C-alpha positions in Angstrom: -0.1 -0.3 -0.2 1.6 3.1 -1.2 0.3 7.2 -0.8 0.9 9.7 -3.3 -1.1 12.9 -3.8 -3.3 12.4 -1.1 -4.6 9.1 -1.9 -3.5 5.3 -1.4 -3.4 2.6 -4.0 -1.6 -0.9 -4.2 1.9 -1.6 -5.7 1.8 -4.9 -7.0 6.0 -6.0 -6.7 5.3 -9.5 -7.9 3.5 -13.0 -7.0 1.3 -12.6 -9.9 -0.6 -16.3 -8.8 -1.7 -14.2 -5.6 -3.2 -11.4 -7.1 -5.2 -13.8 -9.1 -8.9 -15.2 -8.6 -10.8 -17.8 -10.6 -13.4 -16.2 -12.8 -16.0 -18.6 -11.5 -15.9 -16.5 -8.3 -18.1 -14.0 -10.1 -19.9 -16.1 -13.1 -21.4 -18.4 -10.3 -24.5 -19.2 -12.3 -23.8 -18.4 -15.9 -20.0 -18.9 -17.4 -20.8 -16.4 -20.3 -19.0 -13.0 -20.1 -21.7 -9.8 -20.1 -21.9 -8.7 -23.6 -22.7 -5.1 -22.2 -20.4 -4.4 -19.6 -18.2 -1.0 -18.0 -14.7 -1.0 -15.9 -13.7 1.6 -13.2 -10.3 2.0 -13.0 -8.6 4.5 -10.8 -4.9 4.5 -11.3 -1.5 6.4 -10.9 0.9 5.6 -13.7 4.7 7.1 -13.1 6.3 9.3 -15.6 9.2 6.7 -16.5 5.9 5.0 -17.8 5.9 6.2 -21.1 8.7 4.3 -22.3 7.6 1.2 -21.4 6.6 -2.0 -23.2 2.5 -2.9 -22.3 1.8 -3.2 -18.8 -1.5 -5.2 -17.7 -4.1 -3.4 -15.4 -6.1 -6.7 -15.5 -6.5 -9.7 -18.0 -8.8 -12.8 -17.9 -6.9 -15.9 -19.1 -7.8 -18.9 -20.6 -5.5 -20.5 -18.6 -5.3 -24.3 -20.6 -4.2 -22.3 -23.7 -2.4 -19.3 -22.0 -4.8 -17.1 -23.9 -6.1 -13.6 -23.3 -9.7 -13.6 -23.4 -10.4 -10.0 -21.9 -7.8 -7.4 -20.5 -6.6 -3.8 -20.4 -2.9 -2.4 -21.0 -1.3 1.0 -20.8 1.9 1.3 -23.4 3.4 4.4 -24.7 0.2 6.8 -23.7 -2.2 4.5 -25.3 -4.7 2.5 -23.5 -5.7 -0.9 -25.3 -8.7 -3.0 -24.5 -8.2 -6.8 -25.9 -10.9 -9.3 -26.1 -10.8 -12.6 -28.2 -13.8 -12.8 -30.8 -14.5 -16.1 -32.9 -11.6 -15.0 -35.0 -8.9 -14.1 -32.9 -7.8 -11.6 -30.5 -9.1 -7.9 -31.2 -7.6 -4.9 -30.0 -8.9 -1.7 -29.5 -6.9 1.4 -29.1 -7.1 4.7 -27.6 -4.2 6.8 -29.0 -2.7 9.5 -26.7 -4.5 9.2 -23.3 -2.3 11.1 -20.9 -2.0 8.6 -18.0 1.6 8.6 -17.6 2.1 11.6 -15.6 2.3 10.6 -12.0 -0.9 11.7 -11.3 -4.2 9.8 -10.1 -6.9 9.5 -12.9 -10.1 7.4 -13.3 -11.2 5.6 -16.1 -14.2 4.2 -17.4 -14.6 1.9 -20.2 -18.1 1.0 -21.5 -18.8 -2.0 -23.9 -21.9 -2.3 -26.0 -22.1 -4.1 -29.6 -19.8 -2.7 -31.8 -19.0 0.5 -29.6 -16.0 0.9 -26.9 -16.3 4.3 -24.7 -13.3 5.3 -22.9 -14.2 8.2 -20.5 -11.0 10.2 -18.4 -11.5 11.7 -15.3 -15.3 12.6 -16.1 -14.3 14.5 -19.4 -15.1 14.3 -22.9 -16.3 10.2 -23.9 -13.9 9.1 -26.9 -16.1 6.7 -28.2 -14.5 3.9 -31.1 -16.5 1.6 -33.5 -15.1 -1.7 -34.4 -15.9 -4.2 -37.3 -17.3 -6.5 -35.0 -19.1 -6.3 -31.7 -18.1 -7.8 -28.4 -19.0 -10.9 -28.4 -22.4 -12.6 -26.7 -20.8 -16.2 -26.1 -17.2 -15.4 -24.3 -17.0 -18.7 -22.5 -15.0 -18.0 -18.8 -15.0 -21.5 -18.2 -11.5 -22.4 -16.9 -10.4 -19.1 -17.0 -8.9 -17.0 -13.9 -8.5 -12.8 -13.6 -5.2 -11.6 -12.9 -4.8 -8.1 -11.8 -2.1 -6.2 -12.7 -0.4 -8.6 -14.8 -0.6 -11.5 -17.4 0.5 -13.9 -15.4 4.1 -13.5 -16.0 6.7 -11.0 -14.9 7.0 -9.5 -18.2 4.1 -6.9 -18.8 3.7 -6.2 -14.3 1.7 -3.2 -13.7 4.5 -0.6 -12.3 2.0 1.9 -11.0 -0.6 2.4 -8.2 -4.5 0.6 -8.5 -6.8 2.0 -6.3 -10.1 1.2 -7.7 -10.8 -1.7 -10.1 -14.7 -2.5 -10.5 -16.7 -4.8 -13.0 -20.0 -3.4 -13.7 -22.8 -5.4 -15.9 -25.0 -3.1 -18.3 -23.7 -0.3 -20.1 -22.1 2.9 -19.2 -21.5 3.5 -15.6 -20.3 7.5 -15.8 -23.7 9.0 -14.7 -23.0 7.1 -11.6 -19.5 8.9 -10.6 -19.8 11.8 -12.6 -20.2 14.7 -12.1 -17.4 15.2 -9.4 -15.6 17.4 -7.1 -13.0 15.2 -7.4 -13.2 13.8 -11.3 -9.8 11.8 -10.7 -10.6 10.3 -7.9 -14.5 9.2 -7.4 -15.5 6.7 -5.1 -17.6 4.0 -6.6 -15.9 0.9 -5.0 -13.1 1.7 -2.9 -11.2 -0.9 -0.2 -11.9 0.8 3.1 -8.1 0.3 4.0 -7.6 3.1 1.1 -10.0 5.4 1.7 -8.7 7.2 5.2 -6.0 9.1 5.3 -3.5 9.3 7.2 -3.9 5.4 9.3 -3.0 6.1 12.3 -1.2 3.2 15.1 -2.8 2.4 18.0 -1.5 4.8 20.3 -1.8 8.9 19.5 1.5 9.1 19.5 2.3 6.8 16.6 3.6 7.4 13.2 0.9 6.9 10.6 1.4 3.3 9.0 2.4 4.7 5.4 3.9 7.6 6.0 5.9 7.4 3.0 4.9 9.2 -0.3 5.0 7.7 -3.9 6.8 11.1 -5.3 10.7 10.7 -6.0 12.7 12.9 -3.4 16.0 13.8 -4.6 18.7 14.4 -1.5 22.3 15.9 -1.7 25.2 15.9 0.5 26.7 13.2 2.7 25.2 9.6 2.8 21.5 9.6 3.3 19.9 6.4 5.1 18.6 3.8 3.1 16.0 1.6 4.7 12.4 0.9 4.1 10.8 4.5 4.6 13.3 5.7 2.1 12.8 2.6 -0.4 12.8 4.4 -4.0 14.3 7.6 -3.3 17.1 9.4 -4.9 20.2 10.5 -4.3 22.4 12.7 -5.9 26.2 12.2 -4.7 27.6 15.6 -5.9 31.6 14.3 -5.5 30.8 11.5 -7.3 28.5 12.8 -9.7 26.3 10.0 -9.2 22.6 9.1 -9.1 21.5 6.8 -6.7 18.0 4.9 -5.6 17.6 3.2 -2.5 16.0 -0.5 -2.8 15.1 -0.3 1.6 18.6 -2.1 1.9 21.4 -0.2 0.3 22.0 2.5 -2.4 21.9 1.1 -6.1 24.1 3.1 -8.7 21.4 4.5 -11.6 24.2 7.2 -13.2 27.2 7.3 -12.1 30.7 8.3 -13.7 32.7 5.0 -13.9 35.5 4.5 -11.0 38.6 3.5 -12.1 41.2 2.1 -9.5 44.1 4.0 -9.1 46.3 2.5 -6.5 45.8 0.6 -3.1 46.4 2.3 0.5 46.9 0.9 4.0 43.7 1.6 5.8 43.4 -0.3 9.2 45.7 -2.8 11.0 43.4 -5.3 12.7 44.7 -6.9 15.7 43.0 -10.2 16.0 43.0 -12.3 18.9 45.1 -15.3 17.2 46.5 -16.1 14.0 43.5 -16.2 11.1 42.4 -19.0 8.9 39.7 -17.1 6.7 37.5 -13.5 7.2 34.1 -13.5 6.0 32.0 -10.1 5.7 28.6 -10.0 5.8 25.6 -7.4 6.2 22.9 -8.2 8.2 19.5 -5.4 7.3 19.1 -3.4 10.3 22.0 -4.4 12.3 24.9 -3.2 10.0 28.3 -4.5 8.3 30.1 -7.2 10.0 33.3 -9.5 9.5 34.1 -12.9 11.1 37.8 -14.0 11.5 38.4 -17.6 12.0 41.2 -17.9 14.9 43.2 -20.6 14.8 43.6 -21.0 18.4 41.0 -22.9 20.3 41.5 -20.8 23.6 41.4 -17.5 21.8 38.1 -18.5 19.9 37.1 -16.6 16.8 36.0 -13.0 16.7 33.2 -11.2 15.1 33.6 -7.5 14.0 31.5 -4.6 13.3 32.3 -1.6 11.3 31.8 1.5 13.3 32.9 5.1 12.2 34.6 3.6 9.3 36.6 0.7 11.4 36.2 -2.4 12.1 35.7 -2.7 16.0 35.3 -6.0 18.5 31.8 -6.8 18.8 30.9 -10.5 19.7 33.7 -13.7 20.5 32.5 -16.8 20.0 34.5 -20.1 20.8 35.5 -22.3 18.3 38.5 -24.9 17.5 41.0 -24.3 15.5 38.4 -22.6 13.3 39.2 -22.6 9.5 36.7 -20.4 7.9 33.2 -18.8 8.4 30.2 -18.7 6.2 27.3 -16.4 6.5 23.7 -16.8 4.9 20.5 -16.5 5.1 17.0 -18.4 5.1 14.1 -17.1 4.1 12.4 -15.7 1.0 11.9 -12.2 1.7 14.8 -9.4 2.7 14.0 -8.3 5.5 12.2 -10.8 7.4 14.9 -13.6 6.7 16.7 -15.4 9.2 20.7 -15.1 9.8 23.0 -17.5 10.3 26.8 -18.0 10.4 28.7 -21.8 10.2 32.0 -22.3 11.5 34.5 -24.9 10.0 36.3 -26.4 13.1 39.1 -28.8 12.6 39.8 -29.3 15.8 37.8 -30.9 18.8 36.2 -30.0 21.8 36.1 -32.4 24.9 32.5 -30.5 25.6 30.8 -32.2 22.8 29.0 -35.8 22.9 31.4 -38.3 22.3 34.4 -36.3 23.3 37.5 -35.9 21.1 35.0 -36.0 18.1 35.0 -33.0 16.0 31.7 -30.8 15.7 31.3 -27.7 13.4 28.9 -25.5 15.0 26.1 -23.5 13.1 25.1 -20.4 14.7 21.6 -18.2 14.3 21.7 -14.3 15.0 18.9 -12.8 17.3 17.5 -9.9 16.3 16.8 -8.8 19.3 19.5 -9.0 21.4 21.8 -8.2 18.9 24.1 -11.3 19.0 24.9 -14.4 17.5 23.8 -17.7 19.5 24.6 -21.6 18.7 21.9 -23.0 16.7 23.0 -26.8 15.7 25.9 -29.0 15.9 27.2 -31.1 12.5 29.8 -33.6 13.0 33.0 -32.8 11.0 36.4 -34.1 10.1 39.1 -31.7 10.0 36.5 -29.4 8.3 37.9 -26.7 5.8 35.2 -25.0 4.1 31.5 -24.5 4.3 29.9 -23.6 1.3 25.9 -22.4 1.2 23.7 -22.2 -1.4 20.1 -22.1 -2.3 18.1 -24.4 -5.4 14.6 -23.3 -6.2 14.1 -21.9 -2.4 15.4 -24.3 -0.6 19.0 -24.0 1.5 22.0 -26.1 1.6 25.1 -26.3 3.2 28.4 -28.4 1.9 31.0 -29.0 4.1 34.7 -29.5 3.2 35.9 -32.9 5.2 39.8 -32.9 5.0 41.1 -35.9 6.6 39.6 -38.2 9.7 42.0 -38.9 12.9 43.6 -41.7 11.2 44.6 -39.4 8.6 42.7 -41.0 6.0 42.3 -38.1 3.3 40.0 -40.1 0.9 36.6 -39.4 2.6 33.4 -38.4 2.4 32.3 -34.5 2.3 28.9 -33.9 3.2 25.7 -31.8 1.4 23.0 -30.8 4.2 19.4 -29.4 3.5 17.5 -27.8 5.3 14.5 -28.9 6.7 11.6 -26.3 7.1 9.6 -29.0 9.1 12.5 -29.6 11.9 14.1 -26.4 11.3 17.4 -28.1 11.2 20.2 -29.0 8.5 19.9 -33.0 7.6 22.4 -34.8 5.4 21.4 -35.1 2.1 24.3 -36.4 0.0 27.8 -37.6 0.7 30.6 -37.4 -2.1 34.0 -39.2 -2.1 36.6 -36.1 -1.6 40.4 -36.2 -1.1 41.8 -33.7 1.6 39.2 -31.3 0.4 39.6 -27.9 1.2 37.0 -25.9 -0.5 33.7 -25.7 -2.4 32.3 -23.5 -4.8 28.6 -23.2 -5.9 27.8 -21.6 -9.3 24.8 -21.4 -11.9 24.9 -21.2 -15.1 21.4 -20.7 -17.0 19.0 -23.2 -15.3 22.3 -25.7 -14.2 23.7 -25.8 -11.0 27.2 -26.7 -10.2 30.1 -27.6 -6.8 33.3 -27.7 -7.4 35.7 -29.3 -4.8 39.2 -28.8 -4.2 41.1 -31.8 -3.3 44.3 -31.1 -1.9 46.0 -34.2 -1.1 45.2 -38.2 -1.5 47.8 -39.4 1.2 50.5 -39.9 -1.7 50.6 -36.8 -4.0 49.0 -33.2 -4.3 49.0 -34.0 -7.9 45.4 -34.9 -8.2 41.9 -34.4 -9.7 39.4 -31.8 -8.5 36.0 -32.5 -9.5 33.1 -30.2 -10.7 29.5 -31.7 -10.2 26.4 -30.4 -11.7 22.6 -31.0 -10.4 20.6 -33.6 -12.4 17.5 -34.9 -10.4 17.9 -33.5 -7.4 21.6 -34.9 -6.7 25.1 -33.5 -7.4 26.7 -35.7 -10.4 30.0 -36.2 -12.0 30.3 -33.2 -14.1 34.3 -33.0 -15.3 37.9 -33.7 -13.5 40.7 -31.2 -13.6 44.1 -31.8 -12.4 45.2 -29.9 -10.0 48.2 -29.7 -7.3 47.6 -29.3 -3.6 44.4 -27.3 -5.2 43.1 -24.6 -2.0 40.3 -22.6 -3.9 37.8 -22.0 -6.5 36.4 -18.7 -7.8 33.6 -18.4 -9.9 32.9 -14.9 -11.8 31.6 -13.7 -15.5 33.2 -11.2 -17.6 31.0 -10.2 -20.1 28.9 -13.1 -20.1 31.8 -15.4 -20.4 31.8 -17.9 -17.2 35.4 -18.9 -15.6 36.9 -20.7 -12.7 40.0 -19.9 -10.8 42.1 -22.7 -9.0 44.4 -21.8 -6.6 47.4 -24.6 -6.8 49.6 -24.7 -3.0 51.9 -27.5 -3.4 53.5 -29.6 -6.0 54.0 -32.6 -3.7 55.3 -36.0 -5.0 57.8 -38.5 -3.5 59.1 -36.1 -1.0 59.6 -33.1 -2.6 57.5 -30.0 -2.6 57.0 -26.7 -5.2 56.0 -23.8 -3.8 56.2 -21.6 -6.6 54.1 -23.1 -9.2 51.0 -22.2 -11.5 47.4 -21.4 -10.8 44.9 -21.9 -13.6 41.9 -20.2 -15.1 39.5 -22.1 -16.7 36.5 -20.8 -18.9 33.4 -22.4 -19.6 33.3 -23.4 -23.1 29.3 -23.7 -24.1 29.7 -25.9 -27.5 32.1 -28.4 -25.6 30.2 -28.5 -22.4 33.5 -27.9 -20.8 36.1 -26.0 -19.0 39.1 -25.3 -21.2 42.4 -23.8 -19.9 42.1 -20.0 -20.1 45.4 -18.6 -18.4 48.2 -19.9 -16.3 49.4 -17.7 -13.0 52.9 -17.8 -11.2 51.8 -18.1 -7.6 53.4 -19.3 -4.5 51.4 -21.5 -2.5 48.1 -19.7 -3.1 45.5 -20.3 -1.1 42.6 -17.9 -2.4 41.3 -15.9 -5.1 39.2 -13.1 -4.8 37.5 -11.3 -8.0 36.0 -7.8 -7.5 35.0 -5.2 -10.1 35.2 -1.2 -9.9 33.4 0.5 -12.0 33.4 -1.2 -15.7 37.0 -3.0 -14.5 37.4 -6.2 -13.4 40.1 -7.6 -11.0 41.7 -10.9 -9.3 43.6 -10.8 -6.2 45.7 -13.5 -5.3 46.4 -15.0 -1.5 50.2 -15.8 -1.8 51.0 -17.4 1.5 54.6 -19.1 1.2 57.3 -19.5 -1.6 59.4 -22.2 0.4 61.8 -19.8 2.6 59.7 -16.8 3.8 55.8 -16.3 4.7 56.4 -12.4 4.0 56.0 -12.2 0.0 53.9 -10.2 -2.3 50.0 -10.5 -2.8 49.0 -9.5 -6.6 46.4 -7.7 -8.1 45.6 -8.9 -11.6 43.6 -6.9 -13.9 41.2 -8.7 -16.9 42.7 -6.9 -20.1 40.4 -8.7 -22.4 42.5 -10.9 -25.3 45.3 -10.6 -22.6 43.5 -12.1 -20.3 44.9 -10.8 -16.2 47.5 -8.6 -15.9 49.3 -7.7 -12.8 48.7 -4.3 -11.7 49.7 -4.0 -8.1 51.5 -6.0 -5.5 50.9 -5.6 -1.9 53.1 -7.2 1.2 51.2 -9.5 2.7 52.6 -12.1 5.9 51.5 -15.8 5.9 48.4 -14.1 3.5 45.3 -17.0 3.7 42.5 -15.6 2.8 40.9 -12.0 0.4 37.9 -10.5 1.0 36.5 -7.4 -0.9 33.7 -5.1 0.5 31.8 -1.9 0.5 30.9 0.9 2.9 29.7 4.1 2.5 33.7 5.3 3.1 34.5 3.5 -0.2 35.7 0.1 -1.4 37.9 -2.0 0.7 40.1 -5.4 0.5 40.9 -7.2 3.8 43.4 -10.2 4.1 43.6 -12.7 6.8 47.3 -13.8 8.0 47.9 -17.3 9.3 51.0 -16.6 10.6 50.5 -13.4 12.5 47.9 -11.6 14.9 47.4 -8.9 12.8 45.4 -8.7 9.2 45.1 -6.1 7.2 42.2 -3.7 5.4 43.2 -2.0 2.7 41.3 1.1 0.8 41.1 0.8 -3.5 41.6 4.6 -3.9 40.1 5.2 -7.1 39.6 8.1 -9.9 
């Protein structure tokens, strides 16, 4: 429900099926549509609608044949009345009807015989004669009314609807006109849309619908962007950009594209222990957070919150040789979903049942206490990574089990599925892996993939890592790729091309090891349905790739952690150069670099790396021009 220009209307944002009903609810005794009728519609169309394709105010659809029996649509300043006759679909068009001006208008469409009459805001009627009369035998059996759509998202009505009335008989205009407010005469308006403003139960409460649909433009510093600001615009005079609030963040509508100039030190983050991984995430109404996976069981792991342009300690959680964190949500609606964090513990706790066994823990965000609390324990084996993903609205978690206590690396990794009934994750599928270190989920068109980075099979690190594809509800083998101590997969797209980058950590055979080896970027060949080698990049015990964009430019940053003699060495940022592939453009001194994360805040764009050999991680700011 949205209020604009002193009146309320309904905005349709999705769920076409819920805005529909079978025609049999109206045509109870006789399935034939009346041959004479009127439609009364009060609507408000934004100015932008002038450039849109047809949008449907309503349709009556034969569901079996997907055929429009009756409908009203608007496009480019025209109003189109559609109906089905024995010779096919007919369209009666009223040209140049000024509706898309952001104001309320009431239309009366009267149909009788070969005449269709349109009256706008109690003005002069427009009359059109069509070659054939409206059918007297239009059968509505098996049909359904759809309000604001044609059952599809394409053509969804973008304006506001206040009144939509079907009347048998001829012209209904005399029942409403003349009127003191000809654009808003009332014939049958839902009560909830009539009274203004709607107040809460307390006299001190704000109106329930305090916002207006008119666009407001704000200048200056970054304004708040929440539910109340949804649909509002912000002009950033410094960046010369125009941004739209989607209720969560400011989305760029028009901006001067930034280009990466250089990278500067921004914050030294003193962690309680050496850090294996960082996870940056945003919780609506709570803020931006960072979870650091602490390798020291005594110190646990810390969660930091971004406040006044810095990460500050927010909460500490007991973990056991934590290797990675993963943030995910469950729920279809952005503002009502539940937030979770899952940690990959590679060590054991005597507190768990069957002391000595390893358990990874899922934590749930409590919006009232603004903290994460323990939610579910899952037995794992030297867990290195969690991947969270959703397929057709169903939530999944995949754990990378590295090895068992007997040092057997060839073990099952597990995919869990959320059970909405028990509200717990349950085992859905197991996949044999060899020293699994990382999972990467991605989708290409209708196909869903999981790639595992296999590190070690007990003899050598020169082994196959596997890509699986989802078929008939299960992940099945798609392709093997030879890797060398693989520790990470990173999927990304550039200009419609799909890439997978593997971080190769170590070539270990027959007691000898090489740490400076190539990591490889693969590209999906659509015709061959295979990933093909695209580019090799020399790395030094690479542990992570992170893909990010600045303006229209694409980048990859690699976590180089060890070259055989030192943990203090440069990690590199590579820029996409089209046919040249990725080219090194920046080198950053890192110490035991284990993970990179890219994130945005109101202060700009940043990179943070986790150090596995020091209690000091580092935040870099990307300077642009």
